[in-house]
C-alpha positions in Angstrom: 85.0 47.9 -24.9 84.3 45.1 -22.4 80.8 44.4 -21.0 80.1 42.0 -18.1 76.7 40.3 -17.8 76.2 37.4 -15.4 80.0 36.8 -15.0 80.4 36.5 -18.8 82.7 39.0 -20.6 81.6 40.5 -23.9 84.1 42.4 -26.0 83.2 44.9 -28.7 86.2 46.2 -30.5 84.1 48.3 -32.9 82.4 51.2 -31.0 80.0 51.9 -33.8 78.8 48.3 -34.1 75.5 47.4 -32.5 75.9 44.8 -29.8 73.5 41.9 -29.6 72.3 41.2 -26.1 71.0 37.7 -25.4 70.3 37.0 -21.7 69.8 33.4 -20.5 66.2 32.1 -21.2 66.0 29.7 -18.2 64.6 32.3 -15.8 61.8 33.6 -18.0 58.9 31.7 -16.3 60.5 32.0 -12.9 60.7 35.8 -13.2 57.1 36.1 -14.3 55.9 33.9 -11.4 58.0 35.9 -8.9 56.7 39.2 -10.1 53.1 38.0 -9.7 53.7 36.5 -6.3 55.4 39.7 -5.0 52.6 41.8 -6.5 50.0 39.8 -4.7 51.9 39.9 -1.4 52.3 43.6 -1.6 48.6 44.1 -2.5 47.5 41.9 0.5 49.5 44.1 2.8 47.8 47.2 1.4 50.9 48.6 -0.3 50.9 50.0 -3.8 52.6 47.1 -5.6 53.7 49.1 -8.6 55.3 51.9 -6.5 57.0 49.4 -4.2 58.4 47.3 -7.0 59.7 50.4 -8.8 61.4 51.5 -5.6 63.1 48.1 -5.4 64.1 47.9 -9.1 65.6 51.5 -9.1 67.4 51.3 -5.7 68.1 47.6 -5.2 66.8 48.0 -1.6 64.9 44.9 -0.6 63.0 46.7 2.2 60.6 48.1 -0.5 59.3 44.5 -0.7 57.3 43.0 2.1 58.4 39.7 3.7 54.8 38.5 3.6 54.5 35.3 1.7 58.3 35.2 1.4 58.1 37.9 -1.3 61.4 39.6 -0.3 63.4 36.4 -0.5 61.8 35.5 -3.8 62.5 38.8 -5.5 66.1 38.7 -4.4 66.6 35.4 -6.3 66.7 37.4 -9.5 68.9 40.2 -10.7 67.1 43.5 -11.2 67.9 43.4 -14.9 66.1 40.1 -15.2 63.0 41.7 -13.7 63.2 44.6 -16.1 63.6 42.2 -19.0 60.5 40.3 -18.0 58.5 43.5 -17.5 59.6 44.9 -20.9 58.9 41.6 -22.7 55.5 41.3 -21.2 54.6 44.9 -21.9 55.7 44.8 -25.5 54.1 41.4 -26.2 50.8 42.6 -24.8 50.9 45.9 -26.7 51.8 44.1 -29.9 48.8 41.9 -29.6 46.5 44.9 -29.4 47.6 46.0 -32.9 
C-alpha cells in the first residue's frame, strides 16, 4: 500500500503492520499562532469561531474564514491536516495535564 503525505511516498507492504506517522515539526508554532489569529478575527466579526473553523476544516472552503486581519490568507498557508494535528495535540496535552 502506498501513502502520500506532503509529496513524500510511504510504502507499507504489510497490511497488518501499524504505520508510524511523523509529520514535519517545523510548522508546530506557526499552526498554533495561525489558529489563534483566525479565532480572534472571527470573534471580532461576531462569527462563532469554532463553527466557522470546523466548516473550513471539513470542507476546505476558505469562505468560512473572514478576510479580516488577513485570517483567510493565513489559514490557507497550512494544510488542513496540519490544523487538525495542532488541535489534537493541544487538546490531548491539555487533557493529560488535568490528570
